[in-house]
N, CA, C and O of each residue as an XYZ file, in Angstrom:
744
protein
N     -22.519     32.360    -39.156
C     -21.431     32.614    -38.614
C     -22.248     33.068    -37.708
O     -23.415     33.210    -38.072
N     -21.846     33.472    -36.101
C     -21.776     33.648    -35.211
C     -21.344     35.526    -35.084
O     -20.203     35.908    -35.343
N     -22.357     36.412    -34.693
C     -21.675     37.646    -34.310
C     -21.430     37.644    -32.970
O     -21.771     36.620    -32.377
N     -21.000     38.395    -32.425
C     -20.511     38.491    -31.482
C     -20.920     39.903    -30.733
O     -20.395     40.874    -31.278
N     -21.852     40.258    -29.453
C     -21.915     41.261    -29.248
C     -21.216     41.957    -27.700
O     -21.184     41.218    -26.716
N     -20.651     43.480    -27.587
C     -20.127     43.622    -26.646
C     -20.837     44.371    -25.773
O     -21.802     44.890    -26.333
N     -20.731     44.675    -24.444
C     -21.324     45.645    -24.116
C     -19.975     46.678    -23.367
O     -18.895     46.283    -22.929
N     -20.645     48.419    -23.440
C     -19.834     49.151    -23.754
C     -19.643     49.198    -22.037
O     -20.169     48.452    -21.211
N     -18.734     50.304    -21.818
C     -18.996     51.214    -20.321
C     -20.492     51.793    -20.019
O     -21.325     51.154    -19.377
N     -20.606     52.441    -20.294
C     -22.415     52.529    -20.250
C     -23.778     52.060    -20.255
O     -24.920     52.405    -19.950
N     -22.974     50.909    -20.849
C     -24.363     49.473    -20.589
C     -24.705     49.131    -22.148
O     -24.980     47.935    -22.243
N     -24.758     49.664    -23.128
C     -25.033     49.639    -24.318
C     -24.255     49.032    -24.938
O     -23.028     49.129    -24.965
N     -25.449     47.862    -25.878
C     -24.597     46.866    -26.935
C     -23.825     47.282    -28.222
O     -24.656     47.716    -29.019
N     -22.896     47.314    -28.609
C     -21.883     47.819    -29.683
C     -21.517     46.249    -30.548
O     -21.466     45.071    -30.192
N     -21.334     46.901    -31.698
C     -21.385     45.957    -32.528
C     -20.557     46.098    -33.873
O     -21.425     46.742    -34.463
N     -19.702     46.005    -34.656
C     -18.555     46.238    -35.067
C     -17.885     47.319    -35.243
O     -17.501     47.918    -36.247
N     -17.766     47.540    -33.815
C     -16.440     48.559    -33.600
C     -14.820     48.119    -34.016
O     -14.010     48.753    -34.691
N     -14.692     46.912    -33.408
C     -13.696     46.676    -34.063
C     -13.064     46.401    -35.508
O     -11.896     46.505    -35.882
N     -14.407     45.953    -36.307
C     -13.829     46.209    -37.434
C     -13.352     47.955    -38.150
O     -12.583     48.203    -39.080
N     -14.112     48.855    -37.331
C     -13.681     50.157    -38.128
C     -13.040     50.289    -37.257
O     -12.634     51.364    -37.698
N     -12.349     50.167    -36.051
C     -10.973     50.485    -35.421
C     -10.074     49.566    -36.559
O      -9.334     50.152    -37.348
N     -10.195     48.215    -36.569
C      -8.956     47.982    -37.619
C      -8.990     48.924    -38.965
O      -7.930     49.311    -39.457
N     -10.146     49.241    -39.485
C      -9.846     50.095    -40.797
C      -9.399     51.010    -40.836
O      -8.819     51.643    -41.719
N      -9.699     51.220    -39.571
C      -8.189     53.179    -39.530
C      -6.963     52.565    -39.184
O      -6.115     53.059    -39.928
N      -6.315     51.530    -38.241
C      -5.205     51.547    -37.922
C      -4.801     50.616    -39.286
O      -3.577     50.737    -39.327
N      -5.114     49.944    -40.166
C      -4.880     49.333    -41.384
C      -4.758     50.409    -42.385
O      -3.788     50.248    -43.125
N      -5.583     51.637    -42.660
C      -4.798     52.368    -43.799
C      -3.687     53.180    -43.140
O      -3.045     53.711    -44.047
N      -3.128     53.540    -41.805
C      -2.553     54.230    -40.991
C      -0.735     53.315    -41.663
O       0.243     53.894    -42.135
N      -0.921     51.865    -41.436
C      -0.148     50.924    -41.212
C       0.267     50.890    -42.526
O       1.471     51.034    -42.742
N      -0.831     50.656    -43.853
C      -0.565     50.610    -45.415
C       0.044     51.375    -45.564
O       1.145     51.017    -45.983
N      -0.107     52.694    -45.398
C       0.390     54.154    -45.835
C       1.634     53.984    -45.488
O       2.441     53.972    -46.418
N       2.100     53.825    -44.248
C       3.511     54.247    -43.578
C       3.801     52.804    -44.610
O       3.884     53.112    -45.799
N       4.003     50.915    -44.246
C       4.665     50.612    -45.960
C       4.668     50.817    -46.904
O       5.633     50.582    -47.631
N       3.549     51.361    -47.302
C       3.979     51.870    -49.275
C       4.804     52.904    -48.945
O       5.886     52.488    -49.359
N       4.973     53.821    -48.540
C       5.770     54.781    -48.260
C       7.081     54.691    -47.672
O       7.919     55.593    -47.661
N       7.234     53.169    -47.027
C       8.610     52.965    -46.865
C       9.141     52.101    -48.381
O      10.267     52.036    -48.873
N       8.367     51.747    -48.658
C       8.664     50.787    -49.951
C       8.836     51.811    -51.148
O       9.724     51.606    -51.975
N       7.705     53.303    -51.292
C       8.341     53.882    -52.319
C      10.147     54.771    -51.981
O      11.206     54.930    -52.589
N       9.758     54.999    -51.116
C      11.293     55.337    -50.698
C      12.544     54.705    -51.057
O      13.516     55.151    -51.666
N      12.252     53.285    -50.423
C      13.784     52.584    -51.251
C      13.810     52.465    -52.789
O      14.875     52.450    -53.407
N      12.438     52.367    -53.470
C      12.510     52.567    -54.557
C      13.176     53.617    -55.596
O      13.652     53.380    -56.707
N      13.061     54.915    -54.869
C      13.329     56.245    -55.347
C      15.131     55.956    -54.862
O      15.908     56.198    -55.786
N      15.786     55.484    -53.553
C      16.985     55.374    -53.665
C      17.594     54.474    -54.870
O      18.463     54.891    -55.635
N      16.970     53.076    -54.936
C      17.212     52.460    -55.891
C      17.164     53.332    -57.171
O      18.289     53.546    -57.622
N      16.069     53.933    -57.925
C      16.347     54.367    -59.293
C      17.620     55.898    -59.281
O      17.947     56.592    -60.244
N      18.003     55.985    -58.074
C      19.141     57.044    -57.967
C      20.221     56.223    -57.916
O      21.231     56.926    -57.929
N      20.514     54.947    -57.859
C      22.195     54.740    -57.811
C      21.935     53.885    -58.653
O      22.945     53.183    -58.696
N      21.223     53.511    -59.340
C      20.895     52.844    -60.654
C      21.310     53.725    -61.946
O      21.672     53.197    -62.998
N      21.247     54.696    -61.813
C      21.327     55.899    -62.929
C      22.489     56.580    -62.562
O      22.784     57.535    -63.282
N      23.512     56.225    -61.245
C      24.604     56.942    -61.163
C      25.700     55.381    -61.631
O      26.891     55.415    -61.939
N      24.958     54.363    -61.556
C      25.767     52.405    -62.065
C      25.699     53.096    -63.727
O      26.724     53.540    -64.244
N      24.460     53.109    -64.395
C      23.840     53.415    -65.593
C      24.889     54.243    -66.378
O      25.328     54.047    -67.512
N      25.248     55.456    -65.266
C      26.474     56.176    -66.231
C      27.899     55.882    -66.443
O      28.743     55.989    -67.333
N      27.772     55.380    -64.994
C      29.442     54.608    -64.805
C      29.523     53.506    -66.402
O      30.132     53.676    -67.458
N      28.517     52.284    -65.879
C      28.603     51.741    -67.235
C      28.867     52.237    -68.454
O      29.834     51.872    -69.122
N      28.067     53.057    -68.802
C      27.985     53.580    -70.308
C      29.561     54.476    -70.755
O      29.965     54.576    -71.913
N      30.213     55.013    -69.619
C      31.058     55.642    -70.096
C      32.096     54.167    -70.042
O      32.586     53.868    -71.131
N      32.266     53.722    -69.462
C      33.160     52.659    -69.327
C      33.089     51.540    -70.865
O      33.906     51.024    -71.628
N      31.931     51.577    -70.740
C      31.958     50.677    -72.515
C      32.014     51.480    -73.466
O      31.996     50.922    -74.563
N      32.108     53.144    -73.493
C      32.023     53.724    -74.702
C      33.435     54.428    -74.735
O      33.542     55.406    -75.474
N      34.568     54.003    -73.974
C      35.355     54.501    -73.848
C      36.870     52.989    -74.770
O      38.022     52.925    -75.198
N      35.751     52.237    -74.560
C      36.865     51.243    -75.165
C      35.961     50.262    -76.268
O      36.307     49.091    -76.425
N      34.796     50.820    -77.007
C      34.434     50.456    -78.271
C      34.191     51.561    -78.965
O      34.219     52.714    -78.535
N      33.894     51.114    -80.302
C      34.111     52.027    -81.230
C      32.928     53.334    -81.349
O      31.767     52.960    -81.179
N      33.056     54.278    -81.524
C      32.268     55.250    -81.398
C      30.962     55.574    -82.319
O      29.957     56.197    -81.978
N      31.322     54.842    -83.874
C      29.882     54.789    -84.034
C      29.227     53.676    -83.748
O      28.342     53.403    -84.559
N      29.387     52.825    -82.724
C      28.496     51.620    -82.129
C      27.663     52.596    -80.656
O      27.463     52.013    -79.591
N      27.378     53.670    -80.797
C      26.730     54.450    -79.360
C      25.489     53.824    -79.257
O      25.001     53.821    -78.127
N      24.694     53.157    -80.379
C      22.943     52.492    -79.792
C      23.869     51.131    -78.943
O      23.597     50.756    -77.803
N      24.769     50.659    -79.641
C      25.379     49.376    -78.525
C      25.511     49.595    -77.293
O      24.942     49.100    -76.320
N      26.447     50.514    -77.404
C      26.364     51.052    -75.765
C      25.803     51.298    -74.821
O      25.947     50.838    -73.688
N      24.913     52.263    -75.314
C      23.526     52.372    -74.914
C      22.946     51.271    -74.369
O      23.085     51.183    -73.149
N      22.385     50.473    -74.866
C      22.072     49.444    -74.735
C      22.892     48.266    -73.563
O      22.404     47.514    -72.719
N      23.946     48.461    -73.867
C      25.068     47.737    -73.190
C      24.673     48.365    -71.122
O      24.444     47.843    -70.031
N      24.817     49.663    -71.697
C      25.180     50.644    -70.315
C      23.315     49.356    -69.330
O      23.359     48.617    -68.347
N      22.162     49.687    -70.198
C      21.304     49.400    -69.116
C      20.339     47.804    -69.073
O      19.183     47.442    -68.856
N      21.749     47.169    -69.452
C      21.859     45.365    -69.148
C      20.414     44.975    -70.269
O      19.488     44.251    -69.904
N      20.505     45.718    -71.838
C      19.475     45.649    -72.447
C      20.432     44.658    -73.930
O      21.234     45.251    -74.651
N      20.104     43.124    -74.109
C      20.391     42.620    -75.093
C      19.558     43.076    -76.373
O      20.215     43.286    -77.393
N      18.496     43.209    -76.409
C      17.715     43.861    -77.488
C      18.412     45.037    -78.842
O      19.150     46.011    -78.690
N      18.014     44.645    -79.703
C      18.136     45.686    -80.709
C      17.630     46.999    -81.360
O      18.066     47.502    -82.396
N      16.407     47.569    -80.392
C      15.513     48.326    -80.390
C      15.735     49.317    -79.187
O      15.672     49.104    -77.976
N      16.081     50.738    -80.055
C      15.725     51.974    -78.866
C      14.828     52.180    -78.008
O      13.728     51.920    -78.496
N      14.760     52.569    -76.821
C      13.903     53.083    -75.595
C      13.358     51.689    -74.927
O      12.354     51.729    -74.216
N      14.067     50.415    -75.179
C      13.416     49.736    -74.669
C      14.014     49.483    -72.559
O      15.117     49.371    -72.026
N      12.928     49.496    -72.150
C      13.262     49.587    -70.699
C      13.782     47.916    -70.045
O      13.170     46.880    -70.307
N      14.685     47.972    -69.408
C      15.227     46.777    -68.917
C      15.248     46.394    -67.896
O      15.452     45.303    -67.363
N      14.999     47.450    -67.567
C      16.052     47.426    -65.665
C      14.646     47.074    -64.660
O      13.522     47.576    -64.646
N      15.034     46.398    -64.160
C      13.933     45.791    -63.119
C      13.596     46.887    -61.612
O      14.368     47.075    -60.672
N      12.154     47.491    -61.812
C      12.108     48.221    -60.978
C      12.606     49.672    -61.249
O      12.397     50.711    -60.624
N      13.364     49.408    -62.432
C      13.362     50.850    -62.948
C      13.216     51.318    -64.140
O      14.179     51.704    -64.803
N      11.769     51.348    -64.641
C      11.334     51.430    -66.219
C      11.341     53.358    -66.389
O      10.695     53.954    -67.252
N      12.074     53.911    -65.525
C      12.111     55.028    -65.987
C      13.395     55.199    -66.605
O      13.518     55.967    -67.559
N      14.519     54.440    -66.063
C      15.969     54.143    -66.870
C      16.091     52.994    -68.285
O      16.206     51.773    -68.185
N      15.999     54.147    -70.144
C      15.995     53.190    -70.816
C      17.260     53.525    -71.883
O      17.790     54.636    -71.913
N      17.627     52.515    -72.668
C      18.551     53.437    -73.273
C      18.944     54.307    -74.156
O      20.016     54.644    -74.661
N      17.239     54.760    -74.278
C      17.304     56.171    -74.864
C      17.704     57.423    -74.394
O      18.008     58.465    -74.974
N      17.623     57.023    -72.941
C      18.307     58.211    -71.747
C      19.747     58.400    -71.735
O      20.486     59.323    -71.390
N      19.974     56.843    -72.387
C      21.776     57.248    -72.302
C      22.295     57.841    -73.658
O      22.047     57.490    -74.812
N      23.358     59.188    -73.007
C      23.335     59.932    -74.248
C      25.095     59.966    -73.869
O      25.564     60.188    -72.753
N      25.926     59.663    -75.211
C      26.790     59.659    -74.797
C      27.625     61.148    -75.672
O      27.359     61.238    -76.870
N      28.475     62.118    -75.134
C      29.347     62.735    -76.214
C      30.664     62.474    -76.296
O      31.207     61.809    -75.413
N      31.284     62.908    -77.249
C      32.577     62.371    -77.822
C      33.472     64.057    -77.408
O      33.048     64.993    -78.085
N      34.487     64.377    -76.497
C      35.236     65.487    -76.136
C      36.875     65.269    -76.637
O      37.670     64.329    -76.640
N      36.887     66.681    -77.049
C      37.873     66.761    -77.558
C      38.827     67.553    -76.394
O      38.268     67.680    -75.304
N      39.888     67.974    -76.480
C      41.134     68.344    -74.911
C      40.535     69.448    -74.807
O      41.208     70.032    -73.958
N      39.189     70.556    -75.301
C      38.549     71.449    -74.513
C      37.569     70.965    -73.881
O      36.985     71.830    -73.229
N      37.144     69.965    -73.795
C      36.195     69.225    -73.051
C      34.645     69.902    -74.256
O      33.440     70.113    -74.119
N      35.423     69.983    -75.084
C      33.999     70.812    -76.081
C      33.352     69.522    -77.206
O      34.271     68.928    -77.769
N      32.559     69.245    -77.424
C      32.393     68.193    -78.288
C      32.953     68.506    -79.626
O      32.909     69.503    -80.346
N      33.594     67.119    -79.743
C      34.520     67.272    -80.723
C      34.111     67.030    -82.358
O      33.852     65.923    -82.830
N      34.109     68.204    -83.055
C      33.535     68.662    -84.577
C      34.760     68.995    -85.765
O      35.828     69.566    -85.545
N      34.377     68.581    -86.787
C      33.813     67.237    -87.199
C      34.712     66.094    -86.474
O      35.880     66.083    -86.083
N      33.261     64.768    -86.459
C      33.929     63.808    -85.869
C      35.016     63.317    -86.301
O      35.188     63.711    -87.455
N      35.997     62.526    -85.888
C      36.373     61.572    -87.234
C      35.563     60.122    -87.605
O      34.684     59.493    -87.016
N      36.283     59.913    -88.848
C      35.372     59.031    -89.567
C      35.745     57.586    -88.545
O      34.706     56.952    -88.360
N      36.539     57.165    -88.097
C      37.056     55.937    -87.557
C      38.233     55.873    -86.133
O      38.886     56.882    -85.864
N      38.334     55.040    -85.600
C      39.575     55.306    -84.773
C      40.629     55.490    -85.233
O      41.289     56.269    -84.545
N      41.152     55.113    -86.151
C      42.381     55.112    -86.881
C      42.161     56.985    -87.203
O      42.994     57.791    -86.788
N      41.423     57.238    -87.668
C      40.823     58.597    -88.280
C      41.531     59.623    -86.788
O      42.384     60.499    -86.937
N      40.965     59.254    -85.536
C      41.410     59.498    -84.463
C      42.600     59.711    -84.167
O      43.169     60.788    -83.984
N      43.054     58.493    -84.108
C      44.440     58.870    -83.823
C      44.599     59.525    -84.321
O      44.642     60.590    -83.706
N      44.892     59.634    -86.145
C      45.657     60.919    -86.977
C      44.907     62.492    -86.774
O      45.273     63.531    -87.324
N      43.906     62.345    -85.942
C      43.732     64.209    -85.664
C      44.205     63.938    -84.276
O      44.771     65.030    -84.207
N      44.424     63.467    -83.245
C      45.194     63.639    -82.495
C      46.954     63.884    -82.823
O      47.587     64.615    -82.060
N      47.347     63.504    -83.492
C      48.642     63.809    -83.628
C      49.173     64.659    -84.963
O      50.245     64.713    -85.566
N      47.592     65.429    -85.145
C      47.545     66.264    -86.274
C      46.987     67.814    -85.623
O      45.819     67.858    -85.238
N      47.836     69.043    -85.519
C      47.724     69.701    -84.395
C      46.728     71.098    -85.235
O      46.415     72.150    -84.679
N      46.451     70.776    -86.418
C      45.244     71.300    -87.521
C      44.059     70.601    -87.139
O      43.054     71.302    -87.013
N      43.968     69.560    -86.960
C      42.883     68.795    -86.554
C      42.605     68.635    -85.144
O      41.854     67.715    -84.823
N      43.141     69.460    -84.162
C      42.792     69.497    -82.586
C      41.210     69.408    -82.430
O      40.684     69.012    -81.390
N      40.664     69.720    -83.294
C      39.380     69.998    -82.454
C      38.220     68.338    -82.688
O      37.146     68.023    -82.174
N      39.003     67.736    -83.558
C      38.036     66.248    -84.453
C      39.034     65.642    -83.063
O      38.202     64.982    -82.440
N      39.899     65.575    -82.559
C      40.946     64.238    -81.552
C      39.730     64.426    -79.992
O      39.520     65.322    -79.175
N      39.176     63.009    -80.234
C      38.850     62.693    -78.934
C      39.384     62.109    -78.046
O      39.868     60.977    -78.028
N      39.274     63.248    -76.892
C      40.472     62.948    -75.810
C      39.978     62.186    -74.621
O      40.630     61.485    -73.847
N      38.115     62.582    -74.628
C      37.508     62.389    -73.362
C      35.975     61.682    -73.694
O      35.523     62.038    -74.782
N      35.139     60.762    -72.937
C      34.252     60.208    -73.596
C      33.198     60.875    -72.224
O      33.707     61.045    -71.116
N      31.722     61.205    -72.480
C      31.333     61.658    -71.157
C      29.810     61.132    -71.388
O      29.140     61.420    -72.379
N      29.592     60.722    -70.846
C      28.713     59.490    -70.769
C      27.422     60.343    -69.452
O      27.845     60.754    -68.372
N      26.168     60.438    -69.779
C      24.976     60.632    -68.757
C      23.498     60.548    -68.842
O      23.021     60.863    -69.932
N      22.673     60.181    -67.895
C      21.284     59.549    -68.154
C      20.812     61.081    -68.061
O      21.078     61.761    -67.070
N      20.023     61.625    -69.267
C      19.119     62.368    -69.673
C      17.654     62.028    -70.629
O      17.268     61.038    -71.251
N      17.053     63.498    -70.358
C      16.088     63.191    -71.423
C      16.177     64.003    -72.568
O      15.292     64.057    -73.422
N      17.293     64.673    -72.602
C      17.450     65.974    -73.904
C      19.171     65.608    -74.160
O      19.986     65.016    -73.452
N      19.269     66.219    -75.423
C      20.361     66.135    -75.838
C      21.588     66.702    -75.111
O      21.229     67.498    -74.243
N      22.825     66.565    -75.176
C      24.150     67.067    -74.561
C      24.250     67.628    -72.852
O      24.793     68.623    -72.373
N      23.291     66.252    -72.073
C      23.499     66.059    -70.983
C      22.404     67.055    -70.036
O      22.575     67.511    -68.906
N      21.268     67.187    -70.935
C      20.250     68.343    -70.017
C      18.666     67.621    -70.097
O      18.194     66.775    -70.856
N      18.385     68.001    -69.522
C      16.963     67.142    -68.721
C      17.067     65.939    -68.129
O      17.387     64.927    -68.753
N      16.774     65.965    -66.727
C      16.916     64.986    -65.735
C      15.584     64.123    -66.010
O      14.552     64.545    -66.530
N      15.905     62.490    -65.427
C      14.701     61.907    -65.900
C      13.857     61.731    -64.198
O      14.494     61.838    -63.150
N      12.361     61.453    -64.255
C      11.811     61.984    -63.407
C      11.859     60.465    -63.155
O      12.199     59.554    -63.909
N      11.249     60.445    -61.379
C      10.988     59.384    -61.115
C       9.614     59.002    -60.867
O       9.026     59.925    -60.302
N       8.885     58.003    -61.071
C       7.594     57.998    -61.488
C       7.040     57.015    -60.456
O       7.327     55.830    -60.624
N       6.281     57.358    -59.407
C       5.803     56.232    -58.439
C       5.242     54.821    -58.430
O       4.780     54.651    -59.558
N       5.112     54.041    -57.910
C       4.698     52.868    -58.173
C       2.950     52.686    -58.746
O       2.104     52.888    -57.875
N       2.719     52.518    -59.391
C       1.239     52.399    -59.438
C       0.063     53.572    -59.565
O      -1.142     53.614    -59.814
N       1.175     54.527    -59.233
C       0.377     56.229    -58.971
C      -0.210     56.031    -57.114
O      -1.299     56.475    -56.752
N       0.592     55.424    -56.319
C      -0.082     55.924    -55.184
C       0.612     56.736    -54.393
O       0.401     56.688    -53.181
N       1.426     57.499    -54.847
C       1.872     58.384    -54.299
C       2.048     59.592    -55.755
O       3.160     59.903    -56.181
N       1.211     59.944    -56.135
C       1.510     61.034    -57.371
C       3.024     62.261    -56.810
O       4.013     62.655    -57.428
N       2.631     62.463    -55.705
C       3.560     63.914    -55.325
C       4.840     63.748    -55.286
O       5.591     64.688    -55.022
N       5.294     62.475    -55.556
C       6.694     61.674    -55.322
C       7.139     61.636    -56.357
O       7.999     60.763    -56.475
N       6.765     62.737    -58.004
C       6.960     62.488    -59.148
C       8.568     63.782    -59.296
O       8.534     64.963    -59.643
N       9.495     63.138    -58.979
C      10.493     64.025    -58.626
C      11.676     63.869    -59.767
O      12.005     62.750    -60.159
N      12.191     64.877    -60.189
C      13.696     64.408    -61.258
C      14.598     63.881    -60.065
O      14.510     64.026    -58.846
N      15.746     63.033    -61.101
C      16.496     61.948    -60.305
C      17.861     63.041    -60.783
O      18.181     62.992    -61.970
N      18.360     63.658    -60.188
C      19.280     64.399    -60.173
C      20.511     64.185    -61.588
O      21.067     63.146    -61.232
N      20.859     64.401    -62.281
C      21.631     64.190    -63.247
C      22.962     63.853    -62.903
O      23.683     64.525    -62.166
N      23.445     62.157    -63.793
C      24.573     61.998    -63.454
C      25.316     62.180    -64.785
O      24.823     61.890    -65.875
N      26.499     62.666    -64.610
C      27.569     62.846    -65.585
C      29.310     62.192    -65.713
O      30.104     62.811    -65.004
N      29.770     61.296    -66.351
C      30.810     60.432    -65.933
C      32.110     61.155    -67.577
O      31.981     60.840    -68.760
N      32.967     61.914    -67.103
C      33.858     61.851    -68.049
C      34.624     61.281    -67.638
O      35.097     61.568    -66.538
N      35.202     59.873    -68.621
C      36.536     59.317    -68.801
C      37.182     59.420    -69.693
O      36.711     59.357    -70.829
N      38.545     59.623    -69.432
C      39.108     59.449    -70.726
C      39.515     58.692    -71.908
O      39.790     57.509    -71.704
N      39.613     59.155    -73.161
C      39.281     57.594    -74.087
C      40.455     56.637    -74.386
O      41.582     56.816    -74.848
N      39.936     55.813    -74.056
C      41.109     54.856    -74.611
C      41.117     53.906    -76.195
O      41.685     54.381    -77.178
N      40.606     52.916    -76.236
C      41.020     52.437    -77.561
C      39.878     52.775    -78.351
O      40.152     52.749    -79.551
N      38.661     53.092    -78.092
C      37.454     53.739    -78.606
C      37.205     52.820    -79.983
O      36.631     53.211    -81.000
N      37.773     51.526    -79.757
C      37.441     50.309    -80.722
C      39.218     50.152    -81.546
O      39.517     49.249    -82.328
N      39.713     50.742    -81.311
C      40.663     50.542    -82.652
C      41.296     49.403    -82.152
O      41.625     49.229    -80.979
N      41.475     48.525    -83.220
C      42.050     47.228    -82.976
C      43.042     47.095    -84.460
O      42.602     47.406    -85.567
N      44.688     46.483    -84.178
C      45.221     46.362    -85.094
C      45.111     45.022    -86.261
O      45.303     43.822    -86.064
N      44.788     45.636    -87.327
C      44.398     44.753    -88.312
C      45.937     43.671    -88.202
O      47.045     44.063    -87.837
N      45.549     42.184    -88.658
C      47.116     40.973    -88.980
C      47.515     41.376    -90.352
O      48.472     40.831    -90.902
């Protein structure tokens, strides 16, 4: 391989100046490119949390409330039966363990005591003395704590920008209860 020598303006021979200049420009260029990728992934995770919350609420209002694990897995597109499995591409921060479902009564408090099944919920809703057990609304959120507390933290790709470990804002959706899995037996 032949090395080329360049003569500078003051008459001295220079060797390797191009490699040094490339290294400086390449560091700046790759930092900007990776920063753009991280910013795009932050927006992706933020939007994914919103979509998972909406999907979990929709699943919860039509499925039986005994199937909360199945609702959580369906919300994150996870066909597996194990809990806590991350299944979303490029969204490893969000798993079915982060999806929380709360069944609320008419005053938006957690229904207590919970009805045993959807038919019992119908009878609780028709009985004034059991109004606190009647499930009127379903709340879904993506959080780290129970009752929709503690936000999910964004984790940067490959630890390139550790200062970007920021919390994703809590997303909560409240929908009116529909069938809750109730079906009429033939």
